[in-house]
C-alpha positions as CSV (number, residue, x, y, z in Angstrom):
1,M,2.9,-100.1,32.2
2,S,2.2,-103.3,30.0
3,H,-0.8,-104.0,32.1
4,S,-3.0,-101.0,31.4
5,L,-5.7,-100.0,29.4
6,F,-6.5,-96.4,28.1
7,H,-9.4,-94.6,29.4
8,L,-11.6,-91.9,27.8
9,A,-14.7,-89.7,28.7
10,F,-16.3,-87.9,26.5
11,P,-20.0,-86.1,26.0
12,V,-23.1,-87.6,24.5
13,H,-26.2,-86.0,24.2
14,D,-28.4,-89.5,23.7
15,L,-27.5,-92.5,25.3
16,E,-29.5,-94.5,23.3
17,A,-28.0,-93.1,19.8
18,A,-24.3,-93.6,21.4
19,E,-25.4,-97.3,22.4
20,R,-26.4,-97.7,18.6
21,F,-23.1,-95.9,17.2
22,Y,-20.7,-97.6,19.5
23,V,-22.1,-101.0,19.7
24,E,-24.2,-101.9,16.8
25,G,-22.0,-99.8,14.5
26,L,-18.6,-100.3,15.8
27,G,-18.9,-103.5,17.6
28,C,-17.8,-102.2,21.0
29,T,-18.9,-104.4,24.1
30,V,-21.3,-102.5,26.8
31,G,-20.0,-102.7,30.4
32,R,-22.2,-100.5,32.9
33,R,-24.9,-98.4,32.1
34,S,-26.9,-95.5,34.0
35,K,-29.1,-92.7,33.0
36,Q,-25.9,-90.5,33.1
37,A,-23.5,-92.8,31.4
38,I,-22.7,-95.9,29.3
39,T,-19.2,-97.8,29.6
40,L,-17.9,-99.2,26.3
41,G,-15.0,-101.5,25.2
42,L,-13.3,-100.4,22.2
43,G,-10.2,-102.3,20.9
44,G,-9.8,-103.7,24.6
45,H,-9.7,-99.9,26.1
46,H,-12.2,-98.4,28.7
47,L,-14.6,-95.5,27.3
48,V,-17.3,-93.9,29.1
49,G,-19.9,-91.7,27.3
50,H,-21.3,-89.3,29.8
51,M,-24.6,-87.4,29.4
52,V,-24.8,-83.8,28.6
53,T,-28.0,-81.7,28.5
54,E,-27.6,-80.2,25.3
55,E,-26.1,-81.6,22.1
56,P,-22.4,-80.8,21.6
57,S,-21.8,-78.5,18.3
58,P,-20.2,-80.0,15.4
59,Q,-16.4,-79.3,15.2
60,K,-15.2,-77.2,12.4
61,G,-12.4,-79.9,11.6
62,I,-10.7,-82.7,12.8
63,Y,-8.3,-80.5,15.1
64,P,-7.8,-80.4,17.9
65,R,-10.2,-83.1,19.1
66,H,-10.4,-86.6,18.0
67,F,-10.0,-90.1,19.2
68,G,-9.6,-93.7,18.0
69,L,-7.6,-96.8,17.2
70,V,-4.2,-97.4,15.6
71,F,-4.5,-100.8,13.9
72,L,-1.4,-102.8,13.7
73,S,-2.9,-104.7,10.7
74,Q,-4.2,-103.3,7.4
75,E,-6.8,-106.2,7.3
76,D,-8.2,-105.1,10.3
77,W,-8.5,-101.6,9.6
78,Q,-9.7,-102.3,6.3
79,S,-12.6,-104.4,8.0
80,L,-13.6,-101.7,10.2
81,A,-13.8,-99.4,7.2
82,D,-16.2,-101.9,5.6
83,R,-18.1,-102.4,8.9
84,A,-18.7,-98.5,9.3
85,K,-19.9,-98.4,5.3
86,A,-22.1,-101.4,5.7
87,K,-23.8,-100.2,9.4
88,G,-24.2,-96.6,7.4
89,L,-22.1,-94.8,10.1
90,T,-21.1,-91.0,9.1
91,F,-17.9,-90.8,7.7
92,Y,-16.6,-87.2,8.5
93,Q,-13.4,-88.0,6.1
94,Q,-13.6,-91.1,3.8
95,P,-10.6,-93.7,3.8
96,R,-7.7,-92.4,2.3
97,V,-3.7,-92.4,2.4
98,R,-2.0,-89.7,4.1
99,F,1.8,-89.1,3.3
100,P,1.9,-91.6,0.5
101,G,5.4,-93.0,-0.3
102,T,7.2,-91.9,2.9
103,R,7.8,-93.7,6.1
104,I,5.1,-92.0,7.9
105,E,2.4,-93.2,5.1
106,H,-0.7,-94.4,6.6
107,R,-4.4,-95.2,6.1
108,T,-6.9,-93.1,7.8
109,F,-10.6,-92.4,8.2
110,F,-12.9,-90.5,10.3
111,L,-16.3,-91.1,11.7
112,E,-18.5,-88.6,13.4
113,D,-20.6,-90.1,16.4
114,P,-24.4,-89.0,16.9
115,S,-22.7,-86.1,19.5
116,H,-20.6,-84.9,17.0
117,N,-17.4,-86.7,18.4
118,L,-14.8,-87.4,15.9
119,L,-13.0,-90.6,15.7
120,E,-10.0,-91.4,13.5
121,F,-8.9,-95.2,12.7
122,K,-5.6,-95.3,11.0
123,H,-3.1,-98.3,10.2
124,Y,0.5,-97.1,9.6
125,T,2.6,-98.9,6.4
126,H,5.5,-99.1,8.6
127,E,4.8,-99.7,12.2
128,S,8.0,-97.7,13.4
129,A,5.9,-94.7,12.3
130,I,3.3,-95.0,15.2
131,L,5.8,-93.1,17.5
132,G,9.1,-93.1,15.7
133,E,10.3,-91.6,12.5
134,R,11.2,-88.3,14.5
135,E,13.2,-86.9,11.2
136,Y,9.7,-86.3,9.9
137,G,8.2,-83.1,11.1
138,Q,4.6,-83.7,9.7
139,V,1.9,-84.6,12.4
140,G,-1.4,-84.6,11.0
141,D,-2.5,-82.4,7.7
142,T,-1.2,-78.9,7.4
143,G,-4.3,-76.7,8.1
144,D,-7.5,-77.6,9.6
145,V,-9.0,-80.3,7.1
C-alpha cells in the first residue's frame, strides 16, 4: 500500500469558513468544490468537508474523535504551530510535550475548526513510537482532556 493516500470525510456547516481555516490557515490545497462539499489536500492526503445543515456541537474533549498529521520533523511541526498562531486559528490545546523522558515522548497541539472538528498535530521524539514501543501501554492521555 505504498502508493495510497489516506482519505477522510468530515462534517462542515459553512464551506467558506472551512476553506478559510483549512486553506488560508493550515495551508491545505483545494481540489474540487461544490455547494455541498470541498476537497482538500493535507500533507498529501485527501480530505473532504461535507456540508451539514446544522452546526455540529462542540466536542466535550479530544476523545474519541479527532484527526491530523504526525510530522517526521520537529521543525515542520513547529512551523505549523507557529503558522496556526500567526493565522489566529483556534487552539483547543496549546503545544505541549506528552510523556516526557520516555520512548513515547511527543510534541502535540490540537486545533478546532469552525465546525468544531478537532485536529491533532504531533511529532514523536523517537520515530519508532509512531507504531511501535508496544511495551508502553499508554495511548493518549488518561481521562478526557
